[in-house]
FIDOSE-503794 format. One record per residue (C-alpha): residue number from 1; x, y negated, z; residue in three letters. Coordinates in nm, 2 decimals, padded with zeros to 4 digits. Layout:
+-----+--------+--------+--------+--------+
! num !     c1 !     c2 !     c3 ! residu !
+-----+--------+--------+--------+--------+
! NUM !      X !      Y !      Z !    ALA !
...
+-----+--------+--------+--------+--------+
% end
This chain:
+-----+--------+--------+--------+--------+
! num !     c1 !     c2 !     c3 ! residu !
+-----+--------+--------+--------+--------+
!   1 !  12.70 !  07.96 !  29.76 !    MET !
!   2 !  12.98 !  07.79 !  29.77 !    CYS !
!   3 !  12.84 !  07.47 !  29.83 !    ASP !
!   4 !  13.13 !  07.17 !  29.93 !    PRO !
!   5 !  12.84 !  06.95 !  30.08 !    GLU !
!   6 !  12.64 !  07.18 !  30.26 !    ARG !
!   7 !  12.94 !  07.44 !  30.36 !    GLY !
!   8 !  12.97 !  07.85 !  30.34 !    TRP !
!   9 !  12.93 !  08.12 !  30.53 !    SER !
!  10 !  13.00 !  08.52 !  30.47 !    LEU !
!  11 !  12.87 !  08.84 !  30.58 !    SER !
!  12 !  12.94 !  09.15 !  30.57 !    PHE !
!  13 !  12.73 !  09.47 !  30.62 !    SER !
!  14 !  12.80 !  09.76 !  30.86 !    GLY !
!  15 !  12.96 !  10.07 !  30.68 !    CYS !
!  16 !  13.06 !  10.30 !  30.92 !    GLY !
!  17 !  13.42 !  10.46 !  30.83 !    PHE !
!  18 !  13.39 !  10.29 !  30.49 !    LEU !
!  19 !  13.49 !  09.97 !  30.66 !    ALA !
!  20 !  13.83 !  10.02 !  30.45 !    SER !
!  21 !  13.67 !  09.83 !  30.24 !    TYR !
!  22 !  13.60 !  09.52 !  30.41 !    HIS !
!  23 !  13.94 !  09.49 !  30.46 !    ILE !
!  24 !  14.02 !  09.52 !  30.10 !    GLY !
!  25 !  13.81 !  09.23 !  30.04 !    VAL !
!  26 !  13.95 !  09.01 !  30.35 !    THR !
!  27 !  14.28 !  09.09 !  30.21 !    CYS !
!  28 !  14.18 !  08.97 !  29.85 !    CYS !
!  29 !  14.04 !  08.64 !  29.96 !    LEU !
!  30 !  14.32 !  08.54 !  30.16 !    SER !
!  31 !  14.61 !  08.59 !  29.92 !    ASP !
!  32 !  14.38 !  08.46 !  29.60 !    ARG !
!  33 !  14.11 !  08.20 !  29.77 !    ALA !
!  34 !  14.22 !  08.10 !  30.15 !    PRO !
!  35 !  13.98 !  07.82 !  30.18 !    ARG !
!  36 !  13.69 !  08.02 !  30.13 !    LEU !
!  37 !  13.83 !  08.21 !  30.49 !    LEU !
!  38 !  13.98 !  07.88 !  30.63 !    ARG !
!  39 !  13.71 !  07.66 !  30.54 !    ASP !
!  40 !  13.37 !  07.89 !  30.60 !    ALA !
!  41 !  13.15 !  07.74 !  30.88 !    ARG !
!  42 !  13.02 !  08.08 !  31.00 !    MET !
!  43 !  13.08 !  08.45 !  30.99 !    PHE !
!  44 !  12.83 !  08.76 !  31.01 !    PHE !
!  45 !  12.82 !  09.10 !  31.09 !    GLY !
!  46 !  12.65 !  09.42 !  31.18 !    ALA !
!  47 !  12.82 !  09.72 !  31.34 !    SER !
!  48 !  13.13 !  09.83 !  31.16 !    SER !
!  49 !  13.12 !  09.49 !  30.96 !    GLY !
!  50 !  13.10 !  09.28 !  31.29 !    ALA !
!  51 !  13.44 !  09.47 !  31.42 !    LEU !
!  52 !  13.57 !  09.35 !  31.15 !    HIS !
!  53 !  13.52 !  09.01 !  31.12 !    CYS !
!  54 !  13.62 !  08.96 !  31.51 !    VAL !
!  55 !  13.91 !  09.16 !  31.44 !    ALA !
!  56 !  14.01 !  08.90 !  31.14 !    PHE !
!  57 !  13.94 !  08.54 !  31.33 !    LEU !
!  58 !  14.12 !  08.70 !  31.64 !    ALA !
!  59 !  14.43 !  08.70 !  31.40 !    GLY !
!  60 !  14.45 !  09.10 !  31.41 !    MET !
!  61 !  14.65 !  09.23 !  31.12 !    SER !
!  62 !  14.51 !  09.39 !  30.77 !    PRO !
!  63 !  14.76 !  09.65 !  30.84 !    HIS !
!  64 !  14.69 !  09.72 !  31.17 !    LEU !
!  65 !  14.28 !  09.68 !  31.17 !    SER !
!  66 !  14.32 !  09.98 !  30.90 !    LEU !
!  67 !  14.57 !  10.20 !  31.11 !    GLN !
!  68 !  14.26 !  10.19 !  31.35 !    ILE !
!  69 !  14.03 !  10.30 !  31.10 !    ILE !
!  70 !  14.25 !  10.61 !  30.97 !    MET !
!  71 !  14.33 !  10.73 !  31.31 !    ASP !
!  72 !  13.99 !  10.72 !  31.40 !    LEU !
!  73 !  13.89 !  10.90 !  31.09 !    CYS !
!  74 !  14.25 !  11.19 !  31.16 !    ARG !
!  75 !  14.13 !  11.22 !  31.48 !    SER !
!  76 !  13.75 !  11.29 !  31.38 !    ALA !
!  77 !  13.91 !  11.48 !  31.08 !    ARG !
!  78 !  14.14 !  11.69 !  31.34 !    SER !
!  79 !  13.86 !  11.85 !  31.53 !    ARG !
!  80 !  13.68 !  12.15 !  31.43 !    ASN !
!  81 !  13.31 !  12.04 !  31.42 !    ILE !
!  82 !  13.43 !  11.67 !  31.34 !    GLY !
!  83 !  13.26 !  11.41 !  31.53 !    ILE !
!  84 !  13.05 !  11.66 !  31.69 !    PHE !
!  85 !  13.31 !  11.80 !  31.91 !    HIS !
!  86 !  13.24 !  11.67 !  32.25 !    PRO !
!  87 !  13.58 !  11.57 !  32.28 !    SER !
!  88 !  13.50 !  11.29 !  32.03 !    PHE !
!  89 !  13.38 !  10.93 !  32.12 !    SER !
!  90 !  13.36 !  10.68 !  31.87 !    ALA !
!  91 !  13.24 !  10.49 !  32.16 !    GLY !
!  92 !  13.53 !  10.56 !  32.40 !    ARG !
!  93 !  13.80 !  10.49 !  32.09 !    SER !
!  94 !  13.62 !  10.15 !  31.99 !    ILE !
!  95 !  13.65 !  10.01 !  32.32 !    ARG !
!  96 !  14.00 !  10.13 !  32.40 !    GLU !
!  97 !  14.10 !  09.97 !  32.08 !    ASN !
!  98 !  13.93 !  09.65 !  32.17 !    LEU !
!  99 !  14.09 !  09.60 !  32.50 !    HIS !
! 100 !  14.45 !  09.69 !  32.38 !    ARG !
! 101 !  14.45 !  09.46 !  32.07 !    HIS !
! 102 !  14.19 !  09.18 !  32.10 !    LEU !
! 103 !  14.36 !  08.87 !  32.28 !    PRO !
! 104 !  14.22 !  08.75 !  32.62 !    ALA !
! 105 !  14.10 !  08.43 !  32.46 !    ASN !
! 106 !  13.92 !  08.57 !  32.15 !    VAL !
! 107 !  13.59 !  08.44 !  32.31 !    HIS !
! 108 !  13.70 !  08.07 !  32.28 !    GLN !
! 109 !  13.82 !  08.20 !  31.88 !    LEU !
! 110 !  13.49 !  08.34 !  31.81 !    ILE !
! 111 !  13.20 !  08.08 !  32.00 !    SER !
! 112 !  12.98 !  07.95 !  31.78 !    GLY !
! 113 !  13.16 !  08.03 !  31.42 !    LYS !
! 114 !  13.07 !  08.47 !  31.50 !    MET !
! 115 !  12.74 !  08.57 !  31.49 !    PHE !
! 116 !  12.76 !  08.96 !  31.57 !    ILE !
! 117 !  12.36 !  09.13 !  31.47 !    SER !
! 118 !  12.21 !  09.33 !  31.76 !    LEU !
! 119 !  11.85 !  09.55 !  31.81 !    THR !
! 120 !  11.69 !  09.54 !  32.12 !    ARG !
! 121 !  11.58 !  09.88 !  32.25 !    VAL !
! 122 !  11.26 !  09.72 !  32.41 !    SER !
! 123 !  11.10 !  09.62 !  32.13 !    ASP !
! 124 !  11.33 !  09.73 !  31.78 !    GLY !
! 125 !  11.41 !  09.29 !  31.76 !    GLU !
! 126 !  11.70 !  09.20 !  31.58 !    ASN !
! 127 !  11.94 !  08.93 !  31.78 !    VAL !
! 128 !  12.22 !  08.72 !  31.65 !    LEU !
! 129 !  12.46 !  08.67 !  31.93 !    VAL !
! 130 !  12.70 !  08.42 !  31.88 !    SER !
! 131 !  12.83 !  08.26 !  32.24 !    ASP !
! 132 !  13.03 !  08.49 !  32.44 !    PHE !
! 133 !  13.16 !  08.36 !  32.84 !    GLN !
! 134 !  13.45 !  08.66 !  32.83 !    SER !
! 135 !  13.64 !  08.91 !  32.62 !    LYS !
! 136 !  13.39 !  09.19 !  32.82 !    ASP !
! 137 !  13.11 !  09.02 !  32.70 !    GLU !
! 138 !  13.25 !  09.02 !  32.32 !    VAL !
! 139 !  13.36 !  09.40 !  32.36 !    VAL !
! 140 !  13.01 !  09.51 !  32.54 !    ASP !
! 141 !  12.84 !  09.30 !  32.21 !    ALA !
! 142 !  13.01 !  09.51 !  31.96 !    LEU !
! 143 !  12.99 !  09.86 !  32.11 !    LEU !
! 144 !  12.65 !  09.75 !  32.15 !    CYS !
! 145 !  12.59 !  09.61 !  31.78 !    SER !
! 146 !  12.78 !  09.98 !  31.66 !    SER !
! 147 !  12.58 !  10.22 !  31.87 !    PHE !
! 148 !  12.46 !  10.43 !  31.66 !    ILE !
! 149 !  12.13 !  10.69 !  31.87 !    PRO !
! 150 !  12.15 !  11.02 !  31.94 !    PHE !
! 151 !  12.50 !  10.97 !  31.69 !    TYR !
! 152 !  12.74 !  10.78 !  31.87 !    VAL !
! 153 !  12.56 !  10.89 !  32.26 !    GLY !
! 154 !  12.22 !  10.95 !  32.41 !    LEU !
! 155 !  12.25 !  10.60 !  32.63 !    ILE !
! 156 !  12.23 !  10.31 !  32.46 !    PRO !
! 157 !  12.48 !  10.01 !  32.63 !    PRO !
! 158 !  12.37 !  09.75 !  32.76 !    SER !
! 159 !  12.52 !  09.35 !  32.74 !    PHE !
! 160 !  12.43 !  09.11 !  32.97 !    ARG !
! 161 !  12.23 !  09.35 !  33.14 !    GLY !
! 162 !  11.97 !  09.39 !  32.79 !    VAL !
! 163 !  12.02 !  09.75 !  32.63 !    ARG !
! 164 !  12.09 !  09.70 !  32.22 !    TYR !
! 165 !  12.17 !  09.95 !  31.96 !    VAL !
! 166 !  12.31 !  09.90 !  31.62 !    ASP !
! 167 !  12.26 !  09.60 !  31.45 !    GLY !
! 168 !  12.19 !  09.78 !  31.10 !    GLY !
! 169 !  11.90 !  09.93 !  31.24 !    VAL !
! 170 !  11.67 !  09.62 !  31.25 !    SER !
! 171 !  11.94 !  09.35 !  30.97 !    ASN !
! 172 !  12.24 !  09.50 !  30.81 !    ASN !
! 173 !  12.32 !  09.21 !  30.66 !    MET !
! 174 !  12.23 !  08.86 !  30.89 !    PRO !
! 175 !  12.24 !  08.58 !  30.78 !    PHE !
! 176 !  12.10 !  08.19 !  30.84 !    PHE !
! 177 !  12.09 !  08.06 !  30.44 !    ASP !
! 178 !  12.11 !  08.32 !  30.15 !    ALA !
! 179 !  12.18 !  08.03 !  29.95 !    LYS !
! 180 !  12.54 !  07.96 !  30.12 !    THR !
! 181 !  12.60 !  08.31 !  30.19 !    THR !
! 182 !  12.87 !  08.54 !  30.02 !    ILE !
! 183 !  12.78 !  08.89 !  30.11 !    THR !
! 184 !  13.01 !  09.18 !  30.11 !    VAL !
! 185 !  12.87 !  09.56 !  30.13 !    SER !
! 186 !  13.06 !  09.87 !  30.01 !    PRO !
! 187 !  12.75 !  09.97 !  29.88 !    PHE !
! 188 !  12.63 !  09.95 !  29.55 !    TYR !
! 189 !  12.34 !  09.67 !  29.48 !    GLY !
! 190 !  12.30 !  09.32 !  29.46 !    GLU !
! 191 !  12.58 !  09.18 !  29.73 !    CYS !
! 192 !  12.81 !  08.90 !  29.63 !    ASP !
! 193 !  13.05 !  09.13 !  29.64 !    ILE !
! 194 !  12.98 !  09.50 !  29.63 !    CYS !
! 195 !  13.06 !  09.76 !  29.38 !    PRO !
! 196 !  12.88 !  09.74 !  29.04 !    LYS !
! 197 !  12.73 !  10.04 !  28.89 !    ALA !
! 198 !  12.74 !  10.10 !  28.48 !    LEU !
! 199 !  12.40 !  10.25 !  28.50 !    SER !
! 200 !  12.04 !  10.19 !  28.30 !    THR !
! 201 !  11.87 !  10.24 !  28.67 !    ASN !
! 202 !  11.76 !  09.92 !  28.79 !    PHE !
! 203 !  11.60 !  10.04 !  29.12 !    LEU !
! 204 !  11.68 !  09.92 !  29.42 !    TYR !
! 205 !  11.59 !  10.00 !  29.78 !    MET !
! 206 !  11.59 !  09.73 !  30.06 !    ASP !
! 207 !  11.74 !  09.96 !  30.36 !    PHE !
! 208 !  11.72 !  09.69 !  30.68 !    THR !
! 209 !  11.73 !  09.38 !  30.45 !    LYS !
! 210 !  12.05 !  09.49 !  30.26 !    LEU !
! 211 !  11.92 !  09.61 !  29.87 !    SER !
! 212 !  12.12 !  09.88 !  29.78 !    VAL !
! 213 !  12.06 !  10.09 !  29.48 !    ARG !
! 214 !  11.94 !  10.42 !  29.42 !    LEU !
! 215 !  12.20 !  10.67 !  29.27 !    CYS !
! 216 !  12.40 !  10.97 !  29.32 !    SER !
! 217 !  12.69 !  10.74 !  29.42 !    GLU !
! 218 !  12.53 !  10.55 !  29.74 !    ASN !
! 219 !  12.44 !  10.88 !  29.85 !    VAL !
! 220 !  12.77 !  10.98 !  29.83 !    TYR !
! 221 !  12.88 !  10.61 !  30.08 !    LEU !
! 222 !  12.59 !  10.72 !  30.31 !    MET !
! 223 !  12.75 !  10.99 !  30.35 !    LEU !
! 224 !  13.11 !  10.87 !  30.39 !    ARG !
! 225 !  12.96 !  10.63 !  30.61 !    ALA !
! 226 !  12.86 !  10.85 !  30.86 !    LEU !
! 227 !  13.09 !  11.11 !  30.83 !    PHE !
! 228 !  13.52 !  11.03 !  30.82 !    PRO !
! 229 !  13.59 !  11.07 !  30.45 !    PRO !
! 230 !  13.99 !  11.18 !  30.35 !    ASP !
! 231 !  14.22 !  10.90 !  30.44 !    LEU !
! 232 !  14.34 !  10.92 !  30.04 !    LYS !
! 233 !  13.94 !  10.82 !  30.02 !    VAL !
! 234 !  13.96 !  10.51 !  30.29 !    LEU !
! 235 !  14.31 !  10.36 !  30.07 !    GLY !
! 236 !  14.05 !  10.40 !  29.73 !    ALA !
! 237 !  13.77 !  10.19 !  29.94 !    LEU !
! 238 !  13.99 !  09.93 !  30.06 !    CYS !
! 239 !  14.14 !  09.89 !  29.65 !    LEU !
! 240 !  13.79 !  09.89 !  29.57 !    GLN !
! 241 !  13.70 !  09.63 !  29.76 !    GLY !
! 242 !  14.02 !  09.45 !  29.71 !    TYR !
! 243 !  13.92 !  09.45 !  29.28 !    LEU !
! 244 !  13.54 !  09.36 !  29.33 !    ASP !
! 245 !  13.67 !  09.07 !  29.55 !    ALA !
! 246 !  13.90 !  08.92 !  29.26 !    VAL !
! 247 !  13.56 !  09.03 !  29.00 !    ARG !
! 248 !  13.41 !  08.79 !  29.24 !    PHE !
! 249 !  13.63 !  08.50 !  29.19 !    LEU !
! 250 !  13.72 !  08.55 !  28.82 !    GLU !
! 251 !  13.32 !  08.53 !  28.80 !    GLU !
! 252 !  13.28 !  08.24 !  29.05 !    LYS !
! 253 !  13.56 !  08.04 !  28.85 !    ALA !
! 254 !  13.40 !  08.06 !  28.54 !    LEU !
! 255 !  13.05 !  07.97 !  28.66 !    SER !
! 256 !  13.25 !  07.65 !  28.76 !    GLU !
! 257 !  13.44 !  07.60 !  28.46 !    ALA !
! 258 !  13.10 !  07.61 !  28.28 !    VAL !
! 259 !  12.92 !  07.41 !  28.53 !    LYS !
! 260 !  13.21 !  07.11 !  28.52 !    HIS !
! 261 !  13.16 !  07.14 !  28.10 !    ARG !
! 262 !  12.75 !  07.17 !  28.10 !    ASP !
! 263 !  12.74 !  06.78 !  28.10 !    GLY !
! 264 !  12.95 !  06.75 !  27.77 !    TYR !
! 265 !  12.83 !  07.04 !  27.57 !    MET !
! 266 !  12.49 !  07.00 !  27.66 !    SER !
! 267 !  12.44 !  06.62 !  27.54 !    LYS !
! 268 !  12.68 !  06.74 !  27.17 !    ILE !
! 269 !  12.46 !  07.03 !  27.16 !    CYS !
! 270 !  12.08 !  06.84 !  27.18 !    ASN !
! 271 !  12.23 !  06.60 !  26.93 !    PHE !
! 272 !  11.93 !  06.64 !  26.70 !    LEU !
! 273 !  12.16 !  06.67 !  26.39 !    PRO !
! 274 !  12.30 !  06.98 !  26.54 !    ILE !
! 275 !  12.01 !  07.13 !  26.67 !    LYS !
! 276 !  11.83 !  07.07 !  26.32 !    VAL !
! 277 !  12.15 !  07.26 !  26.16 !    MET !
! 278 !  12.11 !  07.53 !  26.44 !    SER !
! 279 !  11.78 !  07.62 !  26.32 !    TYR !
! 280 !  11.85 !  07.64 !  25.95 !    VAL !
! 281 !  12.13 !  07.88 !  26.04 !    MET !
! 282 !  11.90 !  08.10 !  26.22 !    LEU !
! 283 !  11.82 !  08.34 !  25.96 !    PRO !
! 284 !  12.16 !  08.41 !  25.94 !    CYS !
! 285 !  12.31 !  08.35 !  26.26 !    THR !
! 286 !  11.98 !  08.62 !  26.47 !    LEU !
! 287 !  12.09 !  08.91 !  26.28 !    PRO !
! 288 !  12.45 !  08.91 !  26.38 !    VAL !
! 289 !  12.38 !  08.81 !  26.75 !    GLU !
! 290 !  12.11 !  09.08 !  26.78 !    TYR !
! 291 !  12.36 !  09.37 !  26.61 !    THR !
! 292 !  12.61 !  09.27 !  26.87 !    ILE !
! 293 !  12.37 !  09.26 !  27.12 !    ALA !
! 294 !  12.27 !  09.61 !  27.02 !    VAL !
! 295 !  12.57 !  09.74 !  26.99 !    ILE !
! 296 !  12.70 !  09.66 !  27.36 !    GLN !
! 297 !  12.38 !  09.78 !  27.53 !    ARG !
! 298 !  12.44 !  10.15 !  27.31 !    ILE !
! 299 !  12.87 !  10.11 !  27.43 !    VAL !
! 300 !  12.72 !  10.03 !  27.83 !    THR !
! 301 !  12.48 !  10.31 !  27.77 !    TRP !
! 302 !  12.71 !  10.59 !  27.65 !    LEU !
! 303 !  12.80 !  10.69 !  27.98 !    PRO !
! 304 !  12.44 !  10.77 !  28.09 !    ASP !
! 305 !  12.25 !  10.93 !  27.80 !    ILE !
! 306 !  12.27 !  11.28 !  27.87 !    PRO !
! 307 !  12.11 !  11.20 !  28.25 !    ASP !
! 308 !  11.83 !  10.96 !  28.06 !    ASP !
! 309 !  11.78 !  11.22 !  27.74 !    ILE !
! 310 !  11.76 !  11.54 !  28.05 !    GLN !
! 311 !  11.50 !  11.29 !  28.28 !    TRP !
! 312 !  11.28 !  11.24 !  27.98 !    LEU !
! 313 !  11.29 !  11.55 !  27.87 !    GLN !
! 314 !  11.14 !  11.67 !  28.23 !    GLN !
! 315 !  10.89 !  11.37 !  28.23 !    MET !
! 316 !  10.76 !  11.48 !  27.89 !    THR !
! 317 !  10.73 !  11.82 !  28.01 !    SER !
! 318 !  10.58 !  11.70 !  28.29 !    GLN !
! 319 !  10.29 !  11.51 !  28.08 !    ILE !
! 320 !  10.25 !  11.76 !  27.82 !    CYS !
! 321 !  10.16 !  12.03 !  28.10 !    SER !
! 322 !  09.88 !  11.80 !  28.27 !    ARG !
! 323 !  09.74 !  11.69 !  27.95 !    VAL !
! 324 !  09.73 !  12.06 !  27.87 !    MET !
! 325 !  09.56 !  12.12 !  28.20 !    THR !
! 326 !  09.31 !  11.83 !  28.14 !    ARG !
! 327 !  09.24 !  11.98 !  27.77 !    LEU !
! 328 !  09.22 !  12.34 !  27.83 !    LEU !
! 329 !  08.97 !  12.38 !  28.18 !    PRO !
! 330 !  08.92 !  12.75 !  28.15 !    THR !
! 331 !  09.30 !  12.79 !  28.25 !    SER !
! 332 !  09.30 !  12.54 !  28.49 !    SER !
! 333 !  09.47 !  12.77 !  28.71 !    LEU !
! 334 !  09.78 !  12.88 !  28.48 !    ASN !
! 335 !  09.81 !  12.51 !  28.39 !    GLY !
! 336 !  09.84 !  12.41 !  28.79 !    ASP !
! 337 !  10.11 !  12.67 !  28.85 !    LYS !
! 338 !  10.25 !  12.57 !  28.56 !    GLN !
! 339 !  10.25 !  12.20 !  28.63 !    GLU !
! 340 !  10.40 !  12.31 !  28.96 !    THR !
! 341 !  10.70 !  12.52 !  28.82 !    ALA !
! 342 !  10.77 !  12.20 !  28.62 !    THR !
! 343 !  10.77 !  11.97 !  28.87 !    CYS !
! 344 !  10.97 !  12.22 !  29.15 !    LEU !
! 345 !  11.26 !  12.30 !  28.84 !    LEU !
! 346 !  11.36 !  11.92 !  28.78 !    PRO !
! 347 !  11.39 !  11.85 !  29.13 !    GLY !
! 348 !  11.58 !  12.19 !  29.21 !    CYS !
! 349 !  11.79 !  12.10 !  28.93 !    GLY !
! 350 !  11.88 !  11.72 !  29.08 !    ASN !
! 351 !  11.96 !  11.87 !  29.43 !    LEU !
! 352 !  12.22 !  12.11 !  29.26 !    LEU !
! 353 !  12.38 !  11.83 !  29.03 !    ALA !
! 354 !  12.42 !  11.60 !  29.35 !    GLY !
! 355 !  12.57 !  11.93 !  29.53 !    THR !
! 356 !  12.84 !  11.94 !  29.27 !    VAL !
! 357 !  12.94 !  11.64 !  29.25 !    GLU !
! 358 !  12.93 !  11.51 !  29.61 !    TRP !
! 359 !  13.16 !  11.87 !  29.61 !    ASP !
! 360 !  13.40 !  11.74 !  29.36 !    SER !
! 361 !  13.43 !  11.39 !  29.55 !    ARG !
+-----+--------+--------+--------+--------+
% end
C-alpha cells in the first residue's frame, strides 16, 4: 500500500463523535512515521473523517482538534435530552469552529490534495470534491459531508447550489486505489488501522463501502458515534487509535524486513539438499508444529468459549426441535410452539446480554 513509485494516500472513515480515534492515529504517524503524512499524495474523508483531514492539512494542532470534540460532547451531554435538546445544534457548532480556527487560505492548502465525500440528495450518488475557490466553499463542503438527515436537521445544506448530505451515506471509506491507500476506522473491521477483535466470529458487513465486523463492540461504537460518549471514552479512543497505528507500523516494518530478506532466504530454501532435508525431517517437525498451532488457537479462543458454547447449545436445541417436529407429525402443532419458544428465548437472552454490556460500559 505504501508504494514509493506510485505513492500512497490515506482515507479516514466517518465516525461521528468517535473522531478522537483519528486524532490518536495521526499523532502516532506524526511521531513515528512523519513521512507517511508528509509525502501522502491524497487524503480522503467522509463526515468527521473529512473534518479531521482538513484540520490536519490546515495546520490545526491535535490538542485543539481534541478540545473542540470534547467541548461539543460536553455541550450535548450537559443538556437533559442531549443532542435532541432544541438549544443544541451540531451543525451550528461545527460551522462556528470551522470559521474560527481554519486559516483564510485553507482552500489553497487542501485543493487537489483533500477529497471530501458527499452524497447528492437528488439521486443519492456519491461525489468526491477536491477543488475549492474559497474558505467558505471548504466550510460548506464539510457541513454537507457531516449532515445526517433528521439527526442534524431537516433541510440539507448546499455546496455550489446543490443539496448534499453526509458522505458516509453513500461512501464512508472513499479512495481511488485500494492497493495504495491506508484506511483508518475506529470500528472493528478490515481497515489497515482499526481495532482488532480476538474473536472466532469472522462475519463482516459492508456498510457503505466500509467493512465492519458483526460484533457487540461495533454496536456499542456505533451508538457512541451518534450519541456523545463520556470524556473518558474519548480519551480512551484517542489512545486506542495511537496504539492501533503503532501496531500497523510494526507489522509494516516486519513485512518490509521479511520482503528484504526474501531474496536470500528463497535461494537458500530452494537449494536442492535443503529441500530434501526438510522433507526428510517432516515426520518429526510436523507434529510439533501442529501441536503449537493448536495450542495457540485454543489460547486465542479461551475468552470466547462461553459465548460459543451457548450458541452451539441454542443451535442444537433448534435443530432437535425441527427434527422432532418432522418425525412426529401428529404433534406438529406442539412442535411448532416449542420451536417458536426455542427460537425466541435465545434472542431475548442475547438482547439482555447486550443491554448489560452497554450499561457496564
